[in-house]
C-alpha positions in Angstrom: 10.3 23.1 -10.3 14.1 23.4 -10.4 16.5 21.4 -8.3 14.4 18.3 -8.0 15.5 16.0 -5.2 15.4 12.8 -7.3 16.1 11.9 -10.9 13.1 9.5 -10.9 10.6 10.5 -13.5 8.8 7.3 -14.4 5.9 6.1 -12.4 6.9 3.6 -9.8 6.2 0.0 -10.1 4.0 -1.7 -7.5 5.8 -4.8 -6.3 3.9 -7.3 -4.2 4.8 -7.8 -0.6 6.6 -11.1 0.0 4.7 -13.0 2.6 6.2 -15.8 4.7 3.3 -16.6 7.0 4.2 -20.0 8.3 1.4 -21.8 10.1 -1.0 -19.0 9.2 -0.9 -19.7 5.4 -4.2 -21.5 5.5 -6.0 -18.7 7.3 -4.6 -16.2 4.8 -5.7 -18.4 1.9 -9.2 -18.4 3.4 -9.2 -14.6 3.7 -8.1 -14.3 0.1 -10.9 -16.6 -1.1 -13.4 -14.5 0.9 -12.1 -11.2 -0.5 -12.2 -12.7 -4.0 -15.8 -14.0 -3.6 -17.0 -10.8 -2.0 -15.2 -8.5 -4.5 -13.4 -6.5 -1.7 -11.1 -4.6 -4.0 -13.9 -3.6 -6.3 -16.1 -2.6 -3.4 -13.3 -0.5 -1.9 -12.9 1.6 -5.0 -16.7 1.7 -5.5 -16.8 3.3 -2.1 -19.1 0.6 -0.7 -19.3 1.2 3.1 -20.9 -2.2 3.6 -17.4 -3.6 3.3 -17.0 -2.6 6.9 -20.4 -2.4 8.5 -24.1 -3.2 8.0 -25.2 -0.4 10.3 -26.7 2.5 8.2 -25.4 5.2 10.5 -21.9 3.8 10.4 -22.1 3.4 6.7 -23.1 7.0 6.2 -20.1 8.1 8.3 -17.7 5.9 6.4 -19.0 7.3 3.1 -17.8 10.7 4.1 -14.2 9.5 4.8 -13.2 7.9 1.5 -11.8 10.9 -0.3 -8.3 9.6 0.2 -8.9 7.1 -2.7 -8.9 10.1 -5.1 -6.1 12.0 -3.5 -3.1 11.0 -5.7 -5.0 12.0 -8.9 -6.8 15.0 -7.5 -3.6 16.5 -6.1 -1.6 15.8 -9.2 -3.7 18.5 -10.8 -2.5 20.9 -8.1 1.2 20.4 -8.7 1.8 23.5 -10.8 0.1 25.7 -8.2 2.0 24.0 -5.4 5.3 24.5 -7.2 4.5 28.1 -7.8 3.7 28.6 -4.1 7.0 26.9 -3.0 9.0 29.0 -5.5 7.3 32.2 -4.3 8.0 31.5 -0.7 11.7 30.9 -1.5 11.9 34.0 -3.6 10.3 36.0 -0.7 13.4 35.3 1.4 12.0 32.7 3.8 14.7 30.3 5.0 12.8 28.0 7.3 9.3 26.6 7.5 7.8 25.2 10.8 4.8 22.9 10.8 2.8 23.3 13.9 0.5 20.3 13.9 -0.3 16.9 15.6 -0.9 13.4 14.4 -1.8 13.2 10.7 -1.0 16.9 10.3 2.6 16.6 11.5 3.8 13.0 10.8 3.7 13.1 7.0 5.8 16.4 6.8 8.2 14.9 9.3 8.7 11.7 7.2 9.3 13.8 4.1 11.8 16.1 5.9 13.7 13.2 7.4 13.7 11.1 4.3 14.7 13.8 1.8 16.1 16.7 3.7 16.2 20.0 1.9 17.3 20.6 -1.7 20.0 23.2 -2.1 18.5 26.7 -2.0 15.1 25.6 -0.6 13.7 26.0 2.9 14.7 23.9 5.9 11.6 22.2 7.5 11.0 21.7 11.2 8.0 20.0 12.8 6.7 21.1 16.2 4.4 18.6 17.8 5.3 18.8 21.5 3.8 21.1 24.1 6.7 20.6 26.4 8.1 24.2 26.9 11.7 23.1 26.5 10.7 21.4 23.2 9.0 24.5 21.9 12.0 26.6 22.8 14.4 24.2 21.1 12.3 24.1 17.9 11.7 27.8 17.4 13.8 30.1 19.6 16.9 30.0 17.4 15.0 31.1 14.3 14.5 34.6 12.8 10.7 35.1 13.1 10.8 37.3 10.0 12.4 34.6 7.8 10.3 31.7 9.1 7.1 30.6 7.5 4.7 29.3 10.1 2.3 26.5 9.0 -0.8 26.0 11.1 -1.9 22.4 10.3 -5.2 21.3 11.8 -8.0 19.4 10.0 -10.7 20.6 12.5 -9.1 24.1 13.0 -9.8 23.6 16.8 -6.9 21.2 17.8 -5.5 22.6 21.0 -1.8 22.1 20.3 -1.5 23.7 16.8 -3.5 26.7 18.1 -1.2 27.1 21.1 1.8 26.9 18.7 0.1 29.5 16.4 -0.4 31.9 19.4 3.2 31.6 20.3 4.4 32.1 16.7 2.1 35.0 16.1 3.3 36.8 19.2 7.0 36.3 18.3 6.4 37.6 14.8 4.5 40.6 16.0 7.2 41.5 18.5 9.9 41.1 15.8 8.0 43.4 13.4 7.6 46.1 16.1 11.3 45.8 17.0 12.1 46.4 13.3 9.8 49.4 13.2 7.8 47.8 10.4 4.9 49.7 8.9 1.7 49.3 10.7 0.1 47.4 7.8 2.7 44.6 8.1 1.6 41.9 10.4 2.3 38.3 11.4 -0.3 37.0 8.9 2.2 37.6 6.1 4.4 35.0 7.8 1.7 32.4 8.4 -0.2 29.9 6.3 -2.8 27.3 7.3 -3.7 23.8 6.1 -7.2 22.8 7.2 -10.7 22.0 6.0 -13.2 24.5 4.6 -16.1 26.0 6.5 -16.1 25.9 10.3 -12.6 24.5 10.4 -10.8 27.4 8.7 -13.1 29.9 10.5 -12.0 28.5 13.9 -8.3 29.4 13.3 -7.5 32.8 14.8 -6.5 35.4 12.2 -7.6 33.1 9.4 -8.6 36.0 7.2 -5.2 37.7 7.6 -3.0 34.7 6.6 -0.7 34.7 3.7 -2.3 31.6 2.2 -4.9 29.0 3.3 -4.9 25.5 1.8 -8.3 23.8 2.1 -8.3 20.0 1.9 -11.2 18.0 0.8 -13.3 17.4 4.0 -13.8 13.7 3.2 -10.2 12.8 3.9 -9.4 11.9 7.5 -6.2 13.2 9.1 -4.3 9.9 9.2 -5.1 9.4 5.5 -3.9 12.9 4.5 -0.2 12.3 3.6 -0.9 12.8 -0.1 -2.9 15.9 0.3 -1.9 19.5 1.1 -0.8 18.2 4.5 2.2 16.5 3.0 2.5 18.3 -0.3 2.7 21.9 0.9 5.7 21.2 3.1 7.1 19.1 0.2 6.9 22.1 -2.1 9.0 24.1 0.3 11.9 21.7 0.6 12.2 21.3 -3.1 10.8 17.8 -3.5 9.8 16.5 -6.9 6.0 16.4 -6.6 5.5 14.9 -10.0 7.6 11.9 -9.1 6.1 11.5 -5.6 2.5 11.5 -6.9 3.3 9.5 -10.0 4.5 6.7 -7.6 1.2 7.0 -5.7 -0.9 6.9 -8.9 0.9 3.8 -10.0 0.1 2.1 -6.7 -3.5 3.3 -6.9 -3.8 1.5 -10.3 -2.3 -1.7 -9.0 -4.5 -1.7 -6.0 -7.6 -1.8 -8.3 -6.6 -5.3 -9.2 -9.7 -7.5 -8.4 -7.5 -10.5 -7.6 -6.5 -10.2 -3.9 -3.3 -12.2 -4.2 -1.9 -10.0 -6.9 -3.1 -6.7 -5.4 -0.3 -5.1 -3.5 -2.5 -3.3 -1.0 -5.3 -5.8 -0.5 -2.9 -8.8 -0.1 -1.0 -6.9 2.6 -4.2 -5.9 4.4 -5.5 -9.5 4.3 -2.2 -10.7 5.7 -1.9 -8.3 8.7 -5.6 -8.5 9.5 -5.6 -12.3 9.5 -2.5 -12.5 11.6 -3.9 -10.1 14.1 -7.1 -12.2 14.5 -4.8 -15.2 15.2 -3.0 -13.4 18.0 -0.1 -12.1 15.9 -1.1 -8.5 16.5 2.3 -6.9 17.3 3.3 -5.6 13.8 7.0 -4.9 14.2 8.8 -2.7 11.6 12.4 -3.5 10.5 13.2 -0.6 8.2 16.4 0.5 6.5 17.8 3.7 8.2 17.1 5.9 5.1 13.3 5.2 5.4 13.0 4.5 9.1 10.9 7.6 9.7 8.1 6.1 7.6 7.3 3.8 10.6 6.0 6.7 12.7 3.5 7.5 10.0 2.5 3.9 9.7 2.2 3.7 13.5 -0.5 6.3 13.5 -2.3 4.9 10.5 -2.6 1.4 11.9 -3.1 2.2 15.6 -5.8 4.8 15.2 -7.5 2.9 12.4 -7.7 -0.6 13.8 -7.4 -0.1 17.6 -11.0 -0.1 18.8 -13.7 -2.3 20.2 -11.1 -4.5 22.0 -9.3 -5.5 18.8 -6.6 -4.0 16.6 -3.0 -4.1 15.3 -0.3 -2.9 17.7 2.4 -1.3 15.5 5.9 -1.5 17.0 8.2 1.1 15.6 11.9 1.6 16.2 12.2 -1.0 18.8 16.0 -1.9 19.0 16.9 -5.3 17.6 17.6 -8.1 20.0 18.2 -11.8 20.2 15.4 -13.7 18.5 14.7 -15.6 21.7 13.6 -12.3 23.3 10.5 -12.1 21.1 7.1 -13.6 21.9 4.8 -15.6 19.6 2.6 -12.5 19.1 4.9 -10.9 16.6 4.8 -10.2 12.9 7.9 -8.6 11.3 7.7 -6.2 8.4 11.0 -5.8 6.6 11.1 -2.5 4.7 14.1 -2.2 2.5 15.4 0.5 0.2 16.7 -1.2 -3.0 19.3 1.5 -3.8 20.9 1.1 -0.4 20.9 -2.7 -0.7 22.5 -2.6 -4.2 25.3 -0.6 -2.7 25.8 -3.2 0.1 25.0 -6.4 -1.8 28.1 -8.1 -0.4 27.2 -7.4 3.2 23.7 -8.5 4.4 22.2 -5.9 6.8 21.3 -6.6 10.4 17.6 -6.3 9.5 17.9 -8.9 6.7 19.8 -11.3 8.9 17.2 -10.9 11.7 14.2 -11.3 9.2 15.7 -14.5 7.8 16.2 -15.9 11.2 12.7 -14.9 12.3 11.1 -16.6 9.3 13.2 -19.7 9.9 12.0 -19.8 13.5 8.3 -19.7 12.3 7.6 -16.0 12.9 5.5 -14.4 10.1 7.7 -12.1 8.0 6.5 -9.6 5.4 9.1 -8.1 3.1 8.5 -4.9 1.1 11.2 -3.6 -1.2 11.1 0.1 -2.1 12.9 0.9 -5.3 13.6 4.6 -4.6 12.9 7.0 -1.7 10.5 8.9 -3.9 8.3 5.7 -3.9 7.3 6.6 -0.3 4.3 8.1 -2.1 3.4 4.6 -3.4 3.9 3.1 0.0 1.7 5.6 1.7 -1.2 4.6 -0.6 -0.4 0.9 -0.3 -0.6 1.0 3.4 -3.8 3.1 3.4 -5.4 0.4 1.3 -4.0 -2.3 3.5 -5.2 -0.7 6.6 -8.7 -0.3 5.2 -8.8 -4.0 4.2 -7.4 -5.1 7.6 -10.3 -3.2 9.1 -12.7 -5.3 7.1 -10.9 -8.5 8.2 -11.2 -7.3 11.9 -14.8 -6.3 11.5 -14.3 -2.6 12.5 -14.7 0.8 11.0 -11.1 1.9 10.2 -12.1 5.5 9.7 -13.4 6.5 13.1 -11.6 7.1 16.5 -14.2 6.5 19.2 -11.8 6.8 22.2 -9.6 9.7 21.1 -11.9 12.3 22.8 -11.6 10.7 26.2 -8.2 12.0 27.1 -9.0 15.4 25.5 -12.1 15.8 27.6 -10.3 14.9 30.8 -7.5 17.3 29.8 -10.1 20.1 29.3 -11.4 19.5 32.8 -7.9 19.9 34.3 -7.3 23.1 32.2 -10.7 24.5 33.1 -9.6 24.3 36.7 -6.4 26.0 35.8 -8.2 28.8 34.0 -10.4 29.3 37.0 -7.3 30.0 39.1 -7.4 26.8 41.1 -4.1 26.0 42.9 -1.8 23.6 41.1 -1.4 20.4 43.2 -0.2 16.9 42.7 -3.0 15.1 40.9 -2.4 11.8 42.6 -1.2 10.4 45.9 2.5 9.7 45.9 3.6 6.0 46.1 7.2 6.8 46.8 9.8 9.5 46.3 13.6 8.9 46.0 15.3 12.2 46.8 18.7 10.9 45.5 17.5 10.2 42.0 14.7 12.7 41.9 12.1 10.0 40.9 8.6 10.2 42.3 6.0 7.5 41.5 2.3 8.0 41.3 0.1 5.0 40.9 -3.4 4.2 39.5 -6.1 3.1 41.9 -5.0 -0.6 42.3 -1.4 0.4 43.0 -2.5 3.1 45.5 -4.9 0.9 47.3 -2.3 -1.8 47.8 0.7 0.5 48.3 3.4 -0.9 50.6 1.9 -4.4 50.7 2.4 -7.7 48.9 1.1 -11.2 49.3 2.9 -14.2 50.5 1.1 -17.5 50.5 -2.2 -15.8 50.4 -1.6 -13.5 53.4 -1.0 -9.8 53.1 2.4 -8.7 54.4 4.2 -5.4 54.5 6.8 -4.8 51.9 9.4 -2.1 51.3 8.2 1.1 49.6 11.2 1.7 47.4 11.1 2.8 43.7 12.4 -0.7 42.8 9.7 -2.4 44.8 6.9 -0.3 43.3 8.2 -0.9 39.8 8.3 -4.6 40.5 4.6 -4.5 41.6 3.7 -2.7 38.5 5.6 -5.1 36.2 3.8 -8.0 37.8 0.5 -6.7 36.5 1.5 -7.1 32.8 -0.4 -9.8 30.8 1.6 -12.6 29.0 0.7 -11.1 25.6 1.2 -7.4 26.7 2.7 -4.6 24.9 4.8 -2.3 27.2 4.2 1.3 26.4 6.5 4.1 27.4 4.6 7.4 27.3 7.1 10.3 27.6 5.5 13.6 28.4 9.0 15.2 28.4 11.0 17.1 25.8 12.3 15.0 22.9 16.1 14.9 22.3 18.6 12.4 20.9 19.8 11.6 24.4 16.3 10.9 25.6 15.7 8.7 22.5 18.8 6.7 23.4 17.6 6.3 27.0 14.2 5.2 26.0 15.7 2.7 23.5 17.8 1.2 26.3 14.8 0.9 28.5 12.8 -0.7 25.7 15.5 -3.2 25.0 15.8 -4.1 28.7 12.0 -4.6 29.1 11.7 -6.6 25.9 14.7 -8.9 26.7 13.5 -9.6 30.2 9.8 -10.0 29.6 9.7 -11.1 25.9 6.9 -8.5 25.5 6.7 -6.0 22.6 7.6 -2.4 23.6 6.4 0.9 22.2 7.5 4.4 23.0 6.0 7.8 22.2 6.3 11.4 23.2 3.3 13.1 24.6 1.1 14.7 23.6 2.1 13.6 20.1 1.2 9.9 20.7 -2.3 10.9 21.9 -3.0 11.7 18.2 -1.3 8.5 17.0 -1.4 5.5 19.3 -3.7 7.0 21.9 -6.8 5.5 20.3 -5.3 2.0 20.4 -4.3 2.4 24.0 -7.9 2.9 25.2 -9.9 1.1 22.5 -7.6 -1.7 21.2 -6.7 -5.0 22.8 -6.8 -4.8 26.6 -3.2 -5.9 26.8 -1.4 -2.5 27.3 0.9 -1.9 30.2 1.8 1.7 30.6 4.7 3.7 32.1 4.1 7.4 31.9 7.0 9.8 32.2 6.6 13.4 33.3 9.1 16.1 34.4 9.5 19.4 36.1 9.5 22.6 33.9 12.3 24.8 35.3 11.8 27.2 32.3 8.1 27.3 31.6 6.7 29.2 28.6 3.5 31.3 28.5 1.0 30.8 25.7 0.3 34.4 24.6 -3.3 35.3 25.3 -4.1 32.0 27.0 -4.9 31.5 30.7 -2.2 28.8 31.1 1.3 28.0 30.1 2.8 25.3 27.9 4.0 23.5 31.1 0.5 23.5 32.5 -0.9 22.3 29.2 1.4 19.3 28.9 0.9 18.4 32.6 -2.9 18.5 32.0 -2.5 16.3 28.9 -0.5 13.8 30.9 -3.1 13.8 33.7 -6.0 13.4 31.2 -4.4 10.5 29.5 -3.6 8.8 32.8 -7.2 9.1 33.9 -8.5 7.8 30.6 -6.2 4.7 30.7 -7.1 4.1 34.4 -10.8 4.3 33.5 -10.3 1.3 31.2 -8.8 -0.8 34.1 -5.4 -0.9 32.4 -2.2 -0.8 34.5 -0.5 2.6 34.5 2.3 4.1 36.7 3.6 7.6 36.5 7.3 8.2 36.9 8.0 11.9 37.6 11.5 12.9 36.9 12.9 16.0 38.5 15.6 15.9 35.8 15.0 13.7 32.8 18.7 13.2 32.0 19.7 11.8 35.3 16.2 10.4 36.1 16.0 8.2 33.0 19.4 6.6 33.8 18.2 5.9 37.4 14.9 4.5 36.1 16.7 2.1 33.8 18.8 0.8 36.7 15.7 0.6 39.0 13.8 -1.4 36.3 16.8 -3.7 35.9 16.6 -4.5 39.6 12.8 -4.8 39.6 12.9 -7.2 36.7 15.5 -9.3 38.7 12.9 -9.8 41.4 10.4 -11.3 39.0 
């Protein structure tokens, strides 16, 4: 492939993580001894499912999900074909590719696009993983449909969001072809490819037999373990990334992770550390990444949350939380410092904020894990290291890291809401209103405990009337958090840089005032990432769901409901699922997200002042 995006040609080395575990050193040493005695590394690569469960049914399911161990080598044999595909798409005149996917199908392409950009002369890459109608419009409406390659990415072939994006893209392409008076034998399939599994998965994708290309992944690789498969490599081939170097780094890490000695195994040692710390109550794994590789945290977030968050246990990944004063952090934290060596070499005379914070955290007794990445292309090695680490952490925690038992809950509740919409039922507010502030455009909808006690509070054991303002209701909701809670912002609104900044300010405010870890995710994207953890992980989540109006809704061609109706149903389904687990959740509906988020920040500040 010409114009490679890196000069790295040698296989990457596999440096060990540097562990500063403080008072947890003894527990880690015990885990190392157990892993050594029970041959965990060997059993992992021997595909021995008894590493995770003694149940024969669970073991059989696990055995069908270990294909990721072969992925770097298997797909290195596909490099020539992938390069040929990317070159052919470029030569055909395409200028942009859009990945329509969710979770594992969209996060790896996003990491590659944000880390490497596009080599000169190759395709720009966009990722669409929001069903908010404004987000769909922002992502695709400025593109020429006839110069855009649409990628339908869905392991099952039935995922609602990618199929909705596919319907929208197909309709736009068909209309553009007709407007150009294209011959009748030209159709949108020439502008579309799919990445999915064989059999029923590919057959479930509309127009699957008309598409320009279909890439079939090995079915024994789960979505969140698919970064080094066609899911990541097809988009990588389109932006001009050096696939040889990317997979060489992963293969080098694969070899290092075969080391039977846990302490010198770069993946096993990491997994033992994060699993042991989580068992000891240090379950908020907080990433401190250099800016050039910061996007890697979103992929890690899904891998860890969906793999470990189940049966009341798990690791809570904390990605992109703004840095604060050390005193603002609780004793449930572990800090992972991810550095890019090239950037640090250039700034050797000036320690970064992340390094200064990590040093201070370690000195204060917080566990700190340091991982140095030599070159951005070694993101392939890091993906494999963390896949191994996550599998090993699952063994430490005693769970199956390859299933997702709670993911279907919100989907099923969403389907019920959409079924009602399809039947023509009138759209109505799904929940009783706690309070509406006409000035700010904020309306609050509470879960059952908030609704049943709305407008009241306790004073010396007796129930008294209280004000019913936004501030008062937020204060009541804040009072329900647990001491070791993580505070999750669930934004079912359109992503934007301004919204990112507003959410960051709210996260910093909540963290500084409560000393609790904070997370933030856009819906429905997070449902395919941290959604499993929210329902099945530690019962310490506290949730603030953000929704908004849709002044410019968007139909889904051929479907009985619009994108606006879809994202509203997804928000309602997730609300109901979290409420069913007796976890505290409050919906904040914003008439206008821009002004509403600023007003919410101020209201939270006042509510926290009442604590």
